[in-house]
N, C-alpha and C positions, 0 to 999 in steps of 0.2 A: 504494500500500500504506500509505497514511496511516492512523494509528490502530492499527496492529497491533504496534508496537514493534520492527519489523524494518526494517533498512536495510542496504544493501550496504556502506555506509561504516563501520558499527559492528561488522560481523562480522569476527572475527579467526581466521585459520587457524593451527592449531598445526602444527609440523613433524612429520614421520613419526617415531613412537617405535618403536624396535626392541624385541622381547621382552627381558626381563631376562637370559636365558641367552645372548643373542647380543651384548650390549654389550661384554663383556670378551673376546670371541673374537679371537684373533690369526689372521693368514693361515695360519701354520703349523698351527695347531690345526684350522682348517677343511679344509685340504688333507689332513691326516692322517686326519680323519674320513672324507672322501670316498674316500681310498685304502683305508681299512679296509673301507668298504662295498663298494667294487669288488672287493676281495680276497675278501670273504665270498661275493659273487655268483659270482666265478670258481671258488671252492672247491666251491660247490654244483653249478655247471655241470660241472666236471671230474668230480665224484663220479657224477653222472648219466651222463655220457659213458662213464666207465670201467665202470659197471654195465651199460649197454646193449651196449657193445662186448664185454664179457666174456660176457654172456648170449646175445646174438644173432650176434655176429661171431666166435665161437670158431674156426670153421673157416677164417677168413680169415688169411692169412699176414701181412697188413699191419697187423693190429689192435695187436699189442704194440709194434712200432716207432712207429706213429702215436701211441699213448698216451705212450710215452717222449718223443717229440719235443714233443708238446703240453705235457706237464708241465715239461720242461726249458726250452723257450722261454718259456712263460708265467711260470714261476717266476723265470727270469732277468729278465724284464721287470719283475716286481714288486719284485725285489730292487734293480734299478737305480732304479726309481721312488722307493722308500722310503729309499734309501741316503743321500740328502741331508737327510732330515728330522732335526730336533734332538730 
């Protein structure tokens, strides 16, 4: 490759540069954003489940207790997960 001005010895690799919004992110901030996104997903899932059980499972005797258990257990898990965040 003589004459082209390129050689492996003169090429310098720069380190990976993170986007500017990620450079100041702490671990707690990242975890809280992830938990918030998971909570939003859970809330949408729960709303859809409640709608479908109320609409199509009205005659089922297990629908209301199952909804109550789902909301209580899932809500408890999220409270436990986020209780240690600052």
